[in-house]
Steps between C-alpha positions, in 0.01 A plus 500: 500500500670822384493819704274777369657828615172693482315233697786472752504874566119505539510206735782645712329840528166333583667283760667806655164680527334189643783451752470861620122460528543186713750676729262792553205269564692289752593814698143525624236277345218684680608839366260604218757737347738204467221286355417765236868520406535122473190474278633785284836322468321176409293671229823658371660154470207367296497818292873455425453140387199591284700790358780261398267261319321788326832575331615144432206316346387502141331832412173332412486344851599819681157648583445267798832597663455871428162491675658307789759778537217749558320246723790506750584868446160606640538341848861623513387862460205476741703312763774763469247769589357293788850440635624859496170629638508249789876507577636509770181398682464132593121495497287583196472878478222495239132528567364151431242628251763689301734199503217276380420748220868514390521118491178479294644747246824297490305181438305658213819639343674161520201333334502770229870445422442141384202606286505653147409841647846610618714352225262400226753340268860512381655606172821340384755742356857406422442171681393687818158486667353846542196505737198704398319678782133419564211703636586436869865603472417841657339318795818293547725805452308715748506224762870416460633852444261638759627251760865565412450878498308496829770277648782730386317808634446319832870412522597860426257642760613258769862579421434874544316449830737237644768577755831341604503123444176487298624767259795280403262207439271704276795655314630159388149394404436822304823468300443131424136515392542823303785353297329165440158626400638776280699241303211251488236748387736642242630172353225245563193713433556830319757358255269203427171693469624821335803386301435125478855433623550188715880496511514609869221272622750223577666722762179551698593262786839672537329841511295376798806433718554861621140516630523161669836583659380845611179371659663198665778719642237732649328202664815326618709805591494425873577130447773573245705635789522145638815331368374151578192542281699662219755217501226234496311664213813557290613140558163348410458727196848410375432126540164525326645712218771242434239223514278690254787552256575130538140425399523727195818330378349150511594289195212254512143472621599253773783725613261798499244315716768398751651848525162670515394268784820590685427870443149463649650317798755780550221756473290342778810456717594866444153619597513290816850628584408866450184460706700342783760776499237776483307338785814478710591863433145616570495309828834654599376848407180438696706383796712816479185713490359313799831544683492875436135515605580301814789733582266797458238337721769425759599866501137598551466246781821628655359853502174376651697305759702808586180703533353227722813497717486878536133480593567228761793697638299824534203315648720311747664823616160657550371200696806459719456835681144447633577135588802609704283759676236237578769269635637776724163595648396138561837431663451798734149384582627151584764659724211688668652841433148637443354325801408151618386239242273216611556138396236499225625820334861381530413187306338708225796740486744210473304360203500843336873529568566156344292583190678833467836321525398268217402803288835666576682182393295483181565867417871455573518199267315688223735794542807276482367324189438834328855610587641178363300518177570869446870413487643665813511417868710677764702298751676649801756232584695460823646226723229261623493231766241258364453329839400829661281583200312169531456546876345840433264346243408237760406773745276662238300181441478398866132592534412311181681192633305511823167528318588206275629286785835454321856518629791671327850373573799700373817296540723802555875469476791725419500570123703736278330814378367563151477820298148604402193712554355407840148633427459301177658181641275538802202491258636177350521312831182657639319371193644148538416470871157662450424245224614217728257621770210527253545153349587306817184392682700358791857424594806719488721720283879462517763744372856367453827658384796343325806586290514348152759507225295444186687363198831598664405864449458769767377407844135573577276503805211259455182583692227234506141556613334163560138437598278200572215632285311409185799420281511539120503289186782521246278701266437756773870515585575591138252789492481665844770760424314627194292815512134449603564129549372299796474128562164326445479366854620835639222687320240269656648539848578873492298717264664838563809638327596543134802271478751787483703449817725219378548670163623816675716290735664324207586832330642652819715193574621488140603865518707419809689234304316218673260218427161396634322170453255266673471129566228268626459126538141531384151588614459512878872460565596863547726728299841657534614824336869569447670837458872506418676839525871573440718598794606862538795583274538868570669573836424801717221624279218648698259585222471489121213614276441285191245540222426175324406492130272218392442336164175318559 
């Protein structure tokens, strides 16, 4: 089978247009602008093939192919207008009634092109078929030229109105379609109708390439910036082009069938490969967009969190003053500074005092949390004797111990000093012992001291607070130091509190270079809390102010 140069060039150009149409369609198969472009490219392919045969059959058999050229030219023109009018929208921009009317007109024109009313007959001159226009040629011309003209005007208007990125898209489209349709109208219509010259008709498919390239570039401009997609499309197009040339150079029918089958196989594989790469790139781009959106949402949440922390801080400050005043007055009343208090009223005042103390603790914890989350907390560090500090805490909770019928044993012994903020560390141990009292129905609480050398690093004082209370499960042990977290059994036994105390304690201990953790043998077997703090390194330092920056 010998290679026909004219047929080969037509086939290669048609394949190029079809390949570009497939690439555009695969970008977004639900995008109506892409669908209009693909259908236009497909009609252009059929028009190119019909155009070839109209020039390469016997003149007396040419009328069928000439009519078929017009048959595919009509949808090309109308689809061009639909595409440029709709682009870059993804949904159909047309009113459904208008779209239906346009499609009806297109259908009637296509029917007319294969009838004797557009080209009635042909005349053979110098062995060339010259088509003779029929009575409906004006109808065909108005439809096709009207669609092309309306499309070109639309492109020009959108180019003028566009800005930035879109202007570049419309510029490429305007240059491509203007060049293509000028050449086509001039050579494939005016020369044929007015001068009966068909010499340039064979170049019609080549004249369409600038328009196809311009429109496809406008559609794919964003994706053309992706090297992975470009490389995949160039590779597949190169392979398919070589395979197509191989088909055209077949020397026998059997060889042609084999090579053509291989070409079809390559084509389907290429489509699958391009779709896979496009899908991967789109997913990555979507993930990047989601990541950016998530980062933006996180920033918004951070601002809201900061506003919340400020609100809590201001509110806590405002609440602390009246609560302290209430505490002072009740304390003076219990000390009978305002006169004698009978047994019944004393009991009521003690309950009020206890409730007020719980509110003060809650406000203090909220205030500490807001300081932690706002990023700054102020420590006034000095030398501390932890044994003395724990004895002082024991004195503070003495009345609570008596009410609960519990005993507190502090195994005091001589221990080195540490360097820290006594008021904040006092809160830590007060919280631990107060919790032990709340969650120990009966029994005792024991505080022990020891010196540890963890991982052969610096020596630390280990303080343990052990109770004979409710105990905890492993799940509860893993969560109790989190903000607003309380054990399930604890919540049932003690309903007050927000679960902030241990969170604040953990942050304070961490800022002192220490560690805090808890252990329990299980439900009903009590708990033990450990606090490890480094020994004092700085000698003869009476006081140091430290502001701690957090990254929470």
